[in-house]
Residue, then its C-alpha position, 0 to 999 in steps of 0.5 A: m362439113s355438117e359432120e364437123n359442125t355437129a361433132v362435140e368436143k370431149q372435156f376432161a378436167i379434175q374439179k377436186i380430189y379429197t378424202k370423203d371418209l376414212s376410219f382405221e381401228t385397232p381393236n386388239s391394241p395393245k397386246i397385238f404390239t407384243e406378237k410375233w408379226e405375221p399378217s394376213v391382209d384381206f383387201n376389198l376394193g368397190t367403186h361408186v359413181e354419182s352424177l352431178e349437174n352441168a356435166f359433172f361426176e364424183i367418183n368414189i373408190t372405197i378401199t377396205i383392208t382388214v389385217k390379221n396377226q395369228d387369227m386376231v385382227a391387228y388393224l382394219v382400215e377403210v378409206n373413201q377417195a373421192g374425186i369431181f371430174a367435168l366430163g363433157g362431149f362423151t357418147e354413152q359408150e364413152m363414159g362407161p370407161m371414163v367413170g368406170s376406170f380412168c377416173p378411179n385410175i386417177l383417185f388410186p395413188y391417193a387412197r394408197e397414200v393415205v392407206s399407207d399413212l394411216v397404218v404407219r400413225g397407227g404404229f404398224p409397219q408400212l402397207l404399200l398397195a399393189p397398182v390395181n388394173f381398174d380396166a380390167l375390173y371394169a371389162q369384168h364388171l361389164q361381162q358380169l352385166q352381159q351374163a346376168p340377163s341370161s341367167d335371169a331368163l333361166n330362172 
């Protein structure tokens, strides 16, 4: 019975989802609109976690996309999609996947929509980002962290 009394109930709640920052640039317009459209896309993704007070966390995903057409930058999009999440009762081992994978998975569709909307409003064909496997990215991050101390010891 004492184990049941010491168990802490896990709590998860989305407090707020918002676009924290965005940028859209078309450095070569209007010339870019007269060229044959054969784009190449460079996609970068990052996440950031900030602990707030009372078990609240701000999770950010930053997406940066550079689209070139025949070696000329057509447009550059940067979106910082954020959310405030209440996370209580999780162990330290459980918090990593929550802030590194679960919460970013919730934010990504919002960021994807913002990117698509900005690109279309900029006069370009719609850009729909493929889904991102945040579970795999988080696992890769953990693997890199585990390998880092051993490589530092060799230097």
